[in-house]
py3Dmol code that shows the C-alpha trace and the ligand (Angstrom):
import py3Dmol

protein = """\
ATOM      1  CA  MET A   1      25.161  22.788  35.603  1.00  0.00           C
ATOM      2  CA  THR A   2      24.711  26.041  33.703  1.00  0.00           C
ATOM      3  CA  SER A   3      21.558  27.989  34.601  1.00  0.00           C
ATOM      4  CA  LYS A   4      21.345  29.632  31.170  1.00  0.00           C
ATOM      5  CA  LYS A   5      18.293  28.667  29.136  1.00  0.00           C
ATOM      6  CA  SER A   6      19.249  26.469  26.206  1.00  0.00           C
ATOM      7  CA  LYS A   7      17.291  25.814  23.059  1.00  0.00           C
ATOM      8  CA  ILE A   8      17.671  22.696  20.962  1.00  0.00           C
ATOM      9  CA  LEU A   9      17.180  22.424  17.198  1.00  0.00           C
ATOM     10  CA  ILE A  10      16.629  18.888  15.870  1.00  0.00           C
ATOM     11  CA  LEU A  11      17.602  18.112  12.271  1.00  0.00           C
ATOM     12  CA  GLY A  12      15.818  14.984  11.059  1.00  0.00           C
ATOM     13  CA  PHE A  13      12.690  13.624  12.724  1.00  0.00           C
ATOM     14  CA  GLY A  14      12.875   9.952  11.813  1.00  0.00           C
ATOM     15  CA  THR A  15      13.337   7.120  14.286  1.00  0.00           C
ATOM     16  CA  VAL A  16      16.211   8.686  16.250  1.00  0.00           C
ATOM     17  CA  GLY A  17      14.744  12.200  16.229  1.00  0.00           C
ATOM     18  CA  GLN A  18      11.397  10.970  17.505  1.00  0.00           C
ATOM     19  CA  GLY A  19      13.099   8.728  20.066  1.00  0.00           C
ATOM     20  CA  PHE A  20      15.132  11.670  21.364  1.00  0.00           C
ATOM     21  CA  PHE A  21      12.055  13.920  21.503  1.00  0.00           C
ATOM     22  CA  ASP A  22      10.228  11.286  23.533  1.00  0.00           C
ATOM     23  CA  LEU A  23      13.128  10.548  25.891  1.00  0.00           C
ATOM     24  CA  PHE A  24      14.030  14.204  26.443  1.00  0.00           C
ATOM     25  CA  THR A  25      10.396  15.097  27.190  1.00  0.00           C
ATOM     26  CA  ARG A  26      10.077  12.245  29.698  1.00  0.00           C
ATOM     27  CA  LYS A  27      13.454  12.678  31.437  1.00  0.00           C
ATOM     28  CA  LYS A  28      14.271  16.393  31.398  1.00  0.00           C
ATOM     29  CA  GLU A  29      13.007  17.075  34.904  1.00  0.00           C
ATOM     30  CA  LEU A  30      14.675  14.005  36.347  1.00  0.00           C
ATOM     31  CA  LEU A  31      17.942  15.232  34.796  1.00  0.00           C
ATOM     32  CA  GLY A  32      17.548  18.807  36.006  1.00  0.00           C
ATOM     33  CA  LEU A  33      17.246  20.036  32.415  1.00  0.00           C
ATOM     34  CA  GLN A  34      14.220  22.285  33.040  1.00  0.00           C
ATOM     35  CA  ASP A  35      16.066  25.176  31.407  1.00  0.00           C
ATOM     36  CA  PHE A  36      16.495  23.197  28.187  1.00  0.00           C
ATOM     37  CA  SER A  37      13.791  23.054  25.550  1.00  0.00           C
ATOM     38  CA  ILE A  38      13.387  21.665  22.049  1.00  0.00           C
ATOM     39  CA  SER A  39      12.535  24.887  20.258  1.00  0.00           C
ATOM     40  CA  GLU A  40      12.657  23.745  16.619  1.00  0.00           C
ATOM     41  CA  ILE A  41      12.623  20.655  14.451  1.00  0.00           C
ATOM     42  CA  VAL A  42      13.188  20.469  10.725  1.00  0.00           C
ATOM     43  CA  ASP A  43      12.577  17.374   8.646  1.00  0.00           C
ATOM     44  CA  MET A  44      12.255  16.772   4.901  1.00  0.00           C
ATOM     45  CA  LYS A  45       8.963  14.912   5.349  1.00  0.00           C
ATOM     46  CA  TYR A  46       7.246  16.771   8.206  1.00  0.00           C
ATOM     47  CA  GLY A  47       8.527  20.295   7.572  1.00  0.00           C
ATOM     48  CA  HIS A  48       9.619  23.007  10.038  1.00  0.00           C
ATOM     49  CA  ILE A  49       8.111  22.822  13.514  1.00  0.00           C
ATOM     50  CA  THR A  50       8.564  25.522  16.154  1.00  0.00           C
ATOM     51  CA  ASN A  51       7.943  25.137  19.886  1.00  0.00           C
ATOM     52  CA  PRO A  52       6.526  21.602  19.551  1.00  0.00           C
ATOM     53  CA  GLY A  53       4.007  20.409  22.127  1.00  0.00           C
ATOM     54  CA  ARG A  54       4.358  17.113  23.995  1.00  0.00           C
ATOM     55  CA  ASN A  55       1.890  15.510  21.560  1.00  0.00           C
ATOM     56  CA  LEU A  56       3.933  16.143  18.439  1.00  0.00           C
ATOM     57  CA  VAL A  57       4.725  12.495  17.679  1.00  0.00           C
ATOM     58  CA  ASN A  58       1.007  11.593  17.834  1.00  0.00           C
ATOM     59  CA  GLU A  59       0.116  14.598  15.695  1.00  0.00           C
ATOM     60  CA  ILE A  60       2.452  13.657  12.884  1.00  0.00           C
ATOM     61  CA  ALA A  61       1.386   9.996  13.160  1.00  0.00           C
ATOM     62  CA  THR A  62      -2.127  11.140  12.326  1.00  0.00           C
ATOM     63  CA  GLY A  63      -0.896  12.996   9.238  1.00  0.00           C
ATOM     64  CA  ARG A  64      -0.208  16.550  10.428  1.00  0.00           C
ATOM     65  CA  THR A  65       2.523  18.271   8.416  1.00  0.00           C
ATOM     66  CA  PHE A  66       4.134  21.688   8.727  1.00  0.00           C
ATOM     67  CA  GLN A  67       5.480  24.279   6.306  1.00  0.00           C
ATOM     68  CA  GLN A  68       8.629  23.195   4.458  1.00  0.00           C
ATOM     69  CA  LYS A  69      11.886  25.020   5.157  1.00  0.00           C
ATOM     70  CA  ASP A  70      15.374  24.122   4.049  1.00  0.00           C
ATOM     71  CA  VAL A  71      17.752  22.843   6.691  1.00  0.00           C
ATOM     72  CA  ILE A  72      20.611  25.302   6.156  1.00  0.00           C
ATOM     73  CA  SER A  73      18.319  28.362   6.391  1.00  0.00           C
ATOM     74  CA  THR A  74      16.777  26.861   9.510  1.00  0.00           C
ATOM     75  CA  ILE A  75      20.191  26.456  11.173  1.00  0.00           C
ATOM     76  CA  LYS A  76      21.250  29.973  10.179  1.00  0.00           C
ATOM     77  CA  GLU A  77      18.051  31.656  11.361  1.00  0.00           C
ATOM     78  CA  SER A  78      17.633  29.608  14.526  1.00  0.00           C
ATOM     79  CA  ASP A  79      18.378  31.024  17.978  1.00  0.00           C
ATOM     80  CA  ALA A  80      19.001  27.496  19.302  1.00  0.00           C
ATOM     81  CA  ASP A  81      22.424  27.002  20.870  1.00  0.00           C
ATOM     82  CA  ILE A  82      22.432  23.205  20.513  1.00  0.00           C
ATOM     83  CA  VAL A  83      21.886  21.366  17.224  1.00  0.00           C
ATOM     84  CA  CYS A  84      21.088  17.638  17.143  1.00  0.00           C
ATOM     85  CA  GLU A  85      22.002  16.107  13.789  1.00  0.00           C
ATOM     86  CA  PHE A  86      19.880  13.001  13.190  1.00  0.00           C
ATOM     87  CA  THR A  87      19.713  12.877   9.381  1.00  0.00           C
ATOM     88  CA  TRP A  88      20.706   9.973   7.164  1.00  0.00           C
ATOM     89  CA  LEU A  89      24.058   8.230   6.850  1.00  0.00           C
ATOM     90  CA  ASN A  90      26.318   8.800   3.856  1.00  0.00           C
ATOM     91  CA  LEU A  91      29.740   7.179   4.183  1.00  0.00           C
ATOM     92  CA  LYS A  92      30.922   8.456   0.786  1.00  0.00           C
ATOM     93  CA  THR A  93      30.805  12.234   1.323  1.00  0.00           C
ATOM     94  CA  ALA A  94      29.093  12.566   4.742  1.00  0.00           C
ATOM     95  CA  GLU A  95      26.568  14.925   3.118  1.00  0.00           C
ATOM     96  CA  PRO A  96      24.177  16.481   3.864  1.00  0.00           C
ATOM     97  CA  ALA A  97      25.065  15.947   7.536  1.00  0.00           C
ATOM     98  CA  TYR A  98      28.599  17.339   7.116  1.00  0.00           C
ATOM     99  CA  THR A  99      27.326  20.726   5.903  1.00  0.00           C
ATOM    100  CA  HIS A 100      24.679  20.770   8.643  1.00  0.00           C
ATOM    101  CA  VAL A 101      27.294  20.142  11.353  1.00  0.00           C
ATOM    102  CA  LYS A 102      29.791  22.598   9.871  1.00  0.00           C
ATOM    103  CA  THR A 103      27.198  25.359   9.518  1.00  0.00           C
ATOM    104  CA  ALA A 104      26.058  24.911  13.115  1.00  0.00           C
ATOM    105  CA  LEU A 105      29.613  24.870  14.507  1.00  0.00           C
ATOM    106  CA  GLU A 106      30.588  27.944  12.473  1.00  0.00           C
ATOM    107  CA  LEU A 107      27.676  29.763  14.101  1.00  0.00           C
ATOM    108  CA  GLY A 108      28.979  28.801  17.551  1.00  0.00           C
ATOM    109  CA  LYS A 109      26.339  26.173  18.299  1.00  0.00           C
ATOM    110  CA  HIS A 110      27.098  22.925  20.127  1.00  0.00           C
ATOM    111  CA  VAL A 111      26.479  19.855  17.955  1.00  0.00           C
ATOM    112  CA  ILE A 112      25.330  16.406  19.001  1.00  0.00           C
ATOM    113  CA  THR A 113      25.271  13.813  16.252  1.00  0.00           C
ATOM    114  CA  THR A 114      24.318  10.175  15.967  1.00  0.00           C
ATOM    115  CA  ASN A 115      25.348  10.266  12.309  1.00  0.00           C
ATOM    116  CA  LYS A 116      28.622   8.435  11.631  1.00  0.00           C
ATOM    117  CA  GLY A 117      29.369  10.250   8.367  1.00  0.00           C
ATOM    118  CA  PRO A 118      30.713  13.591   9.669  1.00  0.00           C
ATOM    119  CA  PRO A 119      32.937  12.203  12.467  1.00  0.00           C
ATOM    120  CA  ALA A 120      34.185   9.242  10.414  1.00  0.00           C
ATOM    121  CA  LEU A 121      35.108  11.327   7.352  1.00  0.00           C
ATOM    122  CA  LYS A 122      35.710  14.861   8.684  1.00  0.00           C
ATOM    123  CA  TYR A 123      36.698  14.395  12.316  1.00  0.00           C
ATOM    124  CA  LYS A 124      39.789  16.580  12.358  1.00  0.00           C
ATOM    125  CA  GLU A 125      38.240  19.530  10.552  1.00  0.00           C
ATOM    126  CA  LEU A 126      35.043  19.507  12.613  1.00  0.00           C
ATOM    127  CA  THR A 127      36.677  19.022  16.023  1.00  0.00           C
ATOM    128  CA  GLU A 128      39.160  21.785  15.206  1.00  0.00           C
ATOM    129  CA  LEU A 129      36.283  24.069  14.181  1.00  0.00           C
ATOM    130  CA  ALA A 130      34.401  23.262  17.408  1.00  0.00           C
ATOM    131  CA  ARG A 131      37.540  23.983  19.442  1.00  0.00           C
ATOM    132  CA  ARG A 132      38.033  27.353  17.723  1.00  0.00           C
ATOM    133  CA  LYS A 133      34.418  28.303  18.354  1.00  0.00           C
ATOM    134  CA  GLY A 134      34.517  27.148  21.985  1.00  0.00           C
ATOM    135  CA  VAL A 135      31.646  24.666  21.554  1.00  0.00           C
ATOM    136  CA  LYS A 136      31.250  20.891  21.836  1.00  0.00           C
ATOM    137  CA  PHE A 137      30.966  18.401  18.971  1.00  0.00           C
ATOM    138  CA  LEU A 138      29.686  15.198  20.569  1.00  0.00           C
ATOM    139  CA  MET A 139      29.025  11.841  18.944  1.00  0.00           C
ATOM    140  CA  LYS A 140      28.340   9.116  21.520  1.00  0.00           C
ATOM    141  CA  GLY A 141      25.470   7.745  19.447  1.00  0.00           C
ATOM    142  CA  THR A 142      27.759   6.873  16.563  1.00  0.00           C
ATOM    143  CA  VAL A 143      29.372   3.940  18.413  1.00  0.00           C
ATOM    144  CA  MET A 144      27.177   1.337  20.179  1.00  0.00           C
ATOM    145  CA  ALA A 145      24.227   3.728  20.697  1.00  0.00           C
ATOM    146  CA  GLY A 146      23.816   4.485  24.417  1.00  0.00           C
ATOM    147  CA  THR A 147      25.903   1.503  25.526  1.00  0.00           C
ATOM    148  CA  PRO A 148      29.095   2.889  27.091  1.00  0.00           C
ATOM    149  CA  SER A 149      32.001   2.592  24.639  1.00  0.00           C
ATOM    150  CA  PHE A 150      34.725   5.219  24.142  1.00  0.00           C
ATOM    151  CA  ASN A 151      33.078   7.375  26.820  1.00  0.00           C
ATOM    152  CA  LEU A 152      34.113   4.772  29.443  1.00  0.00           C
ATOM    153  CA  LEU A 153      37.499   6.451  29.245  1.00  0.00           C
ATOM    154  CA  ASP A 154      36.030   9.542  30.933  1.00  0.00           C
ATOM    155  CA  LEU A 155      35.925   7.351  34.057  1.00  0.00           C
ATOM    156  CA  LEU A 156      39.585   6.325  33.745  1.00  0.00           C
ATOM    157  CA  PRO A 157      41.596   9.527  33.957  1.00  0.00           C
ATOM    158  CA  GLY A 158      45.179   9.038  32.881  1.00  0.00           C
ATOM    159  CA  ALA A 159      44.657   5.550  31.506  1.00  0.00           C
ATOM    160  CA  GLU A 160      46.562   4.964  28.290  1.00  0.00           C
ATOM    161  CA  VAL A 161      44.685   2.906  25.728  1.00  0.00           C
ATOM    162  CA  LYS A 162      46.764   0.148  24.149  1.00  0.00           C
ATOM    163  CA  SER A 163      44.111  -1.306  21.855  1.00  0.00           C
ATOM    164  CA  VAL A 164      40.401  -1.450  21.154  1.00  0.00           C
ATOM    165  CA  ARG A 165      38.625  -4.513  19.802  1.00  0.00           C
ATOM    166  CA  GLY A 166      34.933  -5.113  19.366  1.00  0.00           C
ATOM    167  CA  ILE A 167      31.772  -6.313  17.725  1.00  0.00           C
ATOM    168  CA  MET A 168      30.205  -3.037  16.695  1.00  0.00           C
ATOM    169  CA  ASN A 169      27.536  -3.961  14.184  1.00  0.00           C
ATOM    170  CA  GLY A 170      24.325  -5.613  15.316  1.00  0.00           C
ATOM    171  CA  THR A 171      23.143  -6.617  11.852  1.00  0.00           C
ATOM    172  CA  THR A 172      26.198  -8.697  10.988  1.00  0.00           C
ATOM    173  CA  ASN A 173      26.380 -10.235  14.459  1.00  0.00           C
ATOM    174  CA  TYR A 174      22.690 -11.146  14.154  1.00  0.00           C
ATOM    175  CA  ILE A 175      23.341 -12.733  10.749  1.00  0.00           C
ATOM    176  CA  LEU A 176      26.377 -14.690  11.987  1.00  0.00           C
ATOM    177  CA  THR A 177      24.468 -15.900  15.070  1.00  0.00           C
ATOM    178  CA  SER A 178      21.538 -16.993  12.874  1.00  0.00           C
ATOM    179  CA  MET A 179      23.957 -18.799  10.547  1.00  0.00           C
ATOM    180  CA  GLU A 180      25.357 -20.668  13.574  1.00  0.00           C
ATOM    181  CA  GLU A 181      21.801 -21.820  14.201  1.00  0.00           C
ATOM    182  CA  GLY A 182      21.368 -23.031  10.603  1.00  0.00           C
ATOM    183  CA  LYS A 183      19.725 -20.126   8.759  1.00  0.00           C
ATOM    184  CA  ASN A 184      21.193 -18.987   5.486  1.00  0.00           C
ATOM    185  CA  PHE A 185      22.698 -15.537   4.924  1.00  0.00           C
ATOM    186  CA  SER A 186      19.856 -13.909   2.973  1.00  0.00           C
ATOM    187  CA  VAL A 187      17.083 -15.100   5.332  1.00  0.00           C
ATOM    188  CA  ALA A 188      19.056 -13.800   8.320  1.00  0.00           C
ATOM    189  CA  LEU A 189      19.710 -10.457   6.576  1.00  0.00           C
ATOM    190  CA  LYS A 190      16.026 -10.070   5.732  1.00  0.00           C
ATOM    191  CA  GLU A 191      15.116 -10.693   9.377  1.00  0.00           C
ATOM    192  CA  ALA A 192      17.647  -8.117  10.563  1.00  0.00           C
ATOM    193  CA  GLN A 193      16.143  -5.592   8.136  1.00  0.00           C
ATOM    194  CA  GLU A 194      12.601  -6.379   9.295  1.00  0.00           C
ATOM    195  CA  LEU A 195      13.695  -5.869  12.904  1.00  0.00           C
ATOM    196  CA  GLY A 196      15.018  -2.431  11.905  1.00  0.00           C
ATOM    197  CA  TYR A 197      18.693  -3.116  12.674  1.00  0.00           C
ATOM    198  CA  ALA A 198      20.162  -2.967   9.191  1.00  0.00           C
ATOM    199  CA  GLU A 199      21.095   0.328   7.555  1.00  0.00           C
ATOM    200  CA  ALA A 200      18.799   1.407   4.677  1.00  0.00           C
ATOM    201  CA  ASP A 201      21.541   0.118   2.379  1.00  0.00           C
ATOM    202  CA  PRO A 202      22.650  -3.152   4.044  1.00  0.00           C
ATOM    203  CA  THR A 203      25.921  -3.019   2.096  1.00  0.00           C
ATOM    204  CA  ASN A 204      27.229  -0.725   4.812  1.00  0.00           C
ATOM    205  CA  ASP A 205      26.562  -3.446   7.389  1.00  0.00           C
ATOM    206  CA  VAL A 206      27.375  -6.599   5.449  1.00  0.00           C
ATOM    207  CA  ASP A 207      30.558  -5.334   3.790  1.00  0.00           C
ATOM    208  CA  GLY A 208      31.946  -3.902   7.010  1.00  0.00           C
ATOM    209  CA  PHE A 209      31.750  -0.165   6.233  1.00  0.00           C
ATOM    210  CA  ASP A 210      29.457   0.640   9.176  1.00  0.00           C
ATOM    211  CA  THR A 211      31.827  -1.154  11.570  1.00  0.00           C
ATOM    212  CA  ALA A 212      34.779   0.569   9.915  1.00  0.00           C
ATOM    213  CA  SER A 213      33.220   3.991  10.441  1.00  0.00           C
ATOM    214  CA  LYS A 214      32.901   3.209  14.172  1.00  0.00           C
ATOM    215  CA  ILE A 215      36.482   2.041  14.679  1.00  0.00           C
ATOM    216  CA  THR A 216      37.620   5.099  12.679  1.00  0.00           C
ATOM    217  CA  ILE A 217      35.710   7.402  15.033  1.00  0.00           C
ATOM    218  CA  ILE A 218      37.224   5.663  18.087  1.00  0.00           C
ATOM    219  CA  SER A 219      40.672   5.888  16.528  1.00  0.00           C
ATOM    220  CA  HIS A 220      40.266   9.652  16.026  1.00  0.00           C
ATOM    221  CA  ILE A 221      38.972  10.158  19.563  1.00  0.00           C
ATOM    222  CA  LEU A 222      42.040   8.323  20.867  1.00  0.00           C
ATOM    223  CA  GLY A 223      44.358  10.417  18.697  1.00  0.00           C
ATOM    224  CA  TRP A 224      45.490   7.501  16.519  1.00  0.00           C
ATOM    225  CA  ASN A 225      43.823   9.109  13.498  1.00  0.00           C
ATOM    226  CA  HIS A 226      43.440   6.084  11.231  1.00  0.00           C
ATOM    227  CA  GLU A 227      41.539   7.362   8.210  1.00  0.00           C
ATOM    228  CA  PHE A 228      38.357   5.638   7.030  1.00  0.00           C
ATOM    229  CA  GLY A 229      39.662   5.537   3.456  1.00  0.00           C
ATOM    230  CA  SER A 230      42.840   3.677   4.365  1.00  0.00           C
ATOM    231  CA  LEU A 231      41.348   1.055   6.706  1.00  0.00           C
ATOM    232  CA  LYS A 232      41.539  -2.611   5.715  1.00  0.00           C
ATOM    233  CA  ILE A 233      37.885  -3.655   5.550  1.00  0.00           C
ATOM    234  CA  GLU A 234      36.441  -7.101   4.911  1.00  0.00           C
ATOM    235  CA  GLY A 235      32.762  -7.927   5.452  1.00  0.00           C
ATOM    236  CA  ILE A 236      30.914 -11.171   6.115  1.00  0.00           C
ATOM    237  CA  ARG A 237      29.667 -12.159   2.654  1.00  0.00           C
ATOM    238  CA  ASN A 238      32.145 -15.047   2.379  1.00  0.00           C
ATOM    239  CA  VAL A 239      31.714 -16.429   5.900  1.00  0.00           C
ATOM    240  CA  THR A 240      30.355 -19.991   5.729  1.00  0.00           C
ATOM    241  CA  PRO A 241      27.835 -21.479   8.203  1.00  0.00           C
ATOM    242  CA  GLU A 242      30.626 -23.759   9.428  1.00  0.00           C
ATOM    243  CA  GLN A 243      32.904 -20.776  10.157  1.00  0.00           C
ATOM    244  CA  ALA A 244      29.992 -19.057  11.917  1.00  0.00           C
ATOM    245  CA  ARG A 245      29.530 -22.157  14.111  1.00  0.00           C
ATOM    246  CA  GLU A 246      33.246 -21.974  14.914  1.00  0.00           C
ATOM    247  CA  LYS A 247      32.648 -18.476  16.369  1.00  0.00           C
ATOM    248  CA  THR A 248      33.777 -16.314  13.490  1.00  0.00           C
ATOM    249  CA  LYS A 249      32.714 -12.741  14.340  1.00  0.00           C
ATOM    250  CA  LEU A 250      33.082  -9.449  12.489  1.00  0.00           C
ATOM    251  CA  ILE A 251      35.839  -7.861  14.559  1.00  0.00           C
ATOM    252  CA  ALA A 252      36.926  -4.224  14.514  1.00  0.00           C
ATOM    253  CA  TYR A 253      40.399  -3.603  15.883  1.00  0.00           C
ATOM    254  CA  ALA A 254      42.627  -0.582  16.355  1.00  0.00           C
ATOM    255  CA  ASP A 255      45.851   0.279  18.094  1.00  0.00           C
ATOM    256  CA  LYS A 256      48.260   3.126  17.530  1.00  0.00           C
ATOM    257  CA  THR A 257      49.747   1.685  14.344  1.00  0.00           C
ATOM    258  CA  SER A 258      47.010  -0.432  12.750  1.00  0.00           C
ATOM    259  CA  ALA A 259      43.267  -0.676  12.298  1.00  0.00           C
ATOM    260  CA  TYR A 260      41.061  -3.143  10.464  1.00  0.00           C
ATOM    261  CA  VAL A 261      37.663  -4.778  10.199  1.00  0.00           C
ATOM    262  CA  ARG A 262      37.522  -8.454   9.300  1.00  0.00           C
ATOM    263  CA  PRO A 263      35.798 -11.734  10.137  1.00  0.00           C
ATOM    264  CA  THR A 264      37.917 -13.412  12.798  1.00  0.00           C
ATOM    265  CA  LYS A 265      37.668 -16.861  14.347  1.00  0.00           C
ATOM    266  CA  LEU A 266      37.586 -16.357  18.125  1.00  0.00           C
ATOM    267  CA  ALA A 267      38.736 -18.771  20.805  1.00  0.00           C
ATOM    268  CA  ARG A 268      35.875 -20.234  22.854  1.00  0.00           C
ATOM    269  CA  ASP A 269      37.188 -18.518  25.996  1.00  0.00           C
ATOM    270  CA  ASP A 270      37.335 -15.109  24.283  1.00  0.00           C
ATOM    271  CA  ILE A 271      34.626 -12.985  25.932  1.00  0.00           C
ATOM    272  CA  LEU A 272      33.633 -11.596  22.536  1.00  0.00           C
ATOM    273  CA  SER A 273      32.827 -15.110  21.255  1.00  0.00           C
ATOM    274  CA  GLY A 274      29.804 -15.183  23.575  1.00  0.00           C
ATOM    275  CA  VAL A 275      28.267 -11.998  22.167  1.00  0.00           C
ATOM    276  CA  SER A 276      25.146 -13.123  20.279  1.00  0.00           C
ATOM    277  CA  GLY A 277      22.415 -11.664  18.111  1.00  0.00           C
ATOM    278  CA  VAL A 278      22.261  -7.892  17.739  1.00  0.00           C
ATOM    279  CA  MET A 279      24.359  -7.267  20.845  1.00  0.00           C
ATOM    280  CA  ASN A 280      27.513  -5.168  20.503  1.00  0.00           C
ATOM    281  CA  ALA A 281      30.583  -5.361  22.728  1.00  0.00           C
ATOM    282  CA  ILE A 282      33.870  -3.541  23.105  1.00  0.00           C
ATOM    283  CA  GLU A 283      37.144  -4.513  24.741  1.00  0.00           C
ATOM    284  CA  ILE A 284      39.437  -1.647  25.734  1.00  0.00           C
ATOM    285  CA  GLU A 285      42.935  -2.535  26.853  1.00  0.00           C
ATOM    286  CA  THR A 286      44.647   0.087  29.013  1.00  0.00           C
ATOM    287  CA  ASP A 287      47.938   0.320  30.863  1.00  0.00           C
ATOM    288  CA  THR A 288      46.249   0.696  34.243  1.00  0.00           C
ATOM    289  CA  MET A 289      43.288  -1.682  34.015  1.00  0.00           C
ATOM    290  CA  GLY A 290      44.269  -4.345  31.523  1.00  0.00           C
ATOM    291  CA  LYS A 291      41.167  -5.314  29.536  1.00  0.00           C
ATOM    292  CA  ILE A 292      37.766  -3.889  30.338  1.00  0.00           C
ATOM    293  CA  TYR A 293      34.532  -4.751  28.545  1.00  0.00           C
ATOM    294  CA  SER A 294      31.154  -3.217  27.809  1.00  0.00           C
ATOM    295  CA  MET A 295      28.289  -5.058  26.121  1.00  0.00           C
ATOM    296  CA  GLY A 296      24.801  -3.913  25.125  1.00  0.00           C
ATOM    297  CA  PRO A 297      22.555  -2.796  22.292  1.00  0.00           C
ATOM    298  CA  GLY A 298      24.275  -0.874  19.506  1.00  0.00           C
ATOM    299  CA  ALA A 299      21.143   0.382  17.754  1.00  0.00           C
ATOM    300  CA  GLY A 300      17.456   1.054  18.330  1.00  0.00           C
ATOM    301  CA  LYS A 301      15.213   4.087  18.769  1.00  0.00           C
ATOM    302  CA  ILE A 302      15.451   4.710  22.521  1.00  0.00           C
ATOM    303  CA  GLN A 303      18.960   3.200  22.796  1.00  0.00           C
ATOM    304  CA  THR A 304      20.326   5.715  20.260  1.00  0.00           C
ATOM    305  CA  ALA A 305      18.289   8.520  21.818  1.00  0.00           C
ATOM    306  CA  GLN A 306      19.942   7.649  25.154  1.00  0.00           C
ATOM    307  CA  ALA A 307      23.311   8.405  23.571  1.00  0.00           C
ATOM    308  CA  ALA A 308      22.168  11.852  22.433  1.00  0.00           C
ATOM    309  CA  LEU A 309      20.758  12.476  25.916  1.00  0.00           C
ATOM    310  CA  THR A 310      24.122  11.443  27.415  1.00  0.00           C
ATOM    311  CA  ASP A 311      25.782  14.065  25.175  1.00  0.00           C
ATOM    312  CA  LEU A 312      23.191  16.672  26.128  1.00  0.00           C
ATOM    313  CA  VAL A 313      23.883  16.133  29.822  1.00  0.00           C
ATOM    314  CA  SER A 314      27.580  16.526  29.077  1.00  0.00           C
ATOM    315  CA  ILE A 315      26.864  19.923  27.458  1.00  0.00           C
ATOM    316  CA  SER A 316      24.684  20.947  30.394  1.00  0.00           C
ATOM    317  CA  ARG A 317      27.603  20.304  32.748  1.00  0.00           C
ATOM    318  CA  GLY A 318      29.798  22.690  30.735  1.00  0.00           C
TER     319      GLY A 318
END
"""
ligand_1 = """\
8
LIG
N 23.161 -0.890 11.178
C 23.846 -0.665 12.408
C 23.981 -1.994 13.149
C 23.063 0.342 13.215
O 23.407 -2.983 12.677
O 24.653 -2.071 14.151
C 23.827 1.031 14.280
O 24.934 1.732 13.793
"""
view = py3Dmol.view(width=600, height=400)
view.addModel(protein, "pdb")
view.setStyle({"model": 0}, {"cartoon": {"style": "trace"}})
view.addModel(ligand_1, "xyz")
view.setStyle({"model": 1}, {"stick": {}})
view.zoomTo()
view.show()
């Protein structure tokens, strides 16, 4: 653990930002992070907040706002050494998150992101930049929130990954499970949106792009480097209730030579066939362990905040 005082700048104070603020405030002592503080927050709606008190979330809930400041100036003028990027997802250009991450890394700040855009579309450039600057670019929250996924490999030194397969989108798994139980597609989608699982634009979920961004990120982390733009992606719009009852799931798969996302009929004894509702699950096949599995929530306020906290602890350990 480093004893240096560290300051954290949060970009974006929506669900994930507020969840992280809450979790960090509650757990920092337990985690030995007394020397870490959230020194600044910037958000398009709430403005620029410095040295927030514990009551911040209540204050903004009752209508308090702060002076506006643009995000790039905030990053450039901030003395924080860790930037948490929690702004909105854009799988076309990764903006504005890409510029936020790049600016922070160029200034020698560690970056934690839960935003899939920058690592899915600009992984190589950003990890190379982080390496040159001697800082970390961490992204646990982009794949299965705080549920262990690619980070399980930290516990398996030397293991060679043969393949990765999983159900990595809660919205589509919720829809397919509801269709098994007799609901139609649009009712199930509406429910998933009301429960807060679906992306603002559900196209990313339903047409497989969200899942594809996650398997792309895993593929980059494993050095397979399948590009998002060249992945074969098929969503769930054409899955029938009968296929759903026969355990058709939206499966993401990658190995060294191929990667895809597509609805796949699973055998009844396939562990992934029993993954229901918004649950996510991943199967990692390695040379030393054969197949290992992890299952849990892949979205949610505190669940995604847990992932950012996991990354923060990793930074604190150097
Ligand atoms: N919309 C995503 C899902 C959120 O349903 O899994 C987490 O990436």
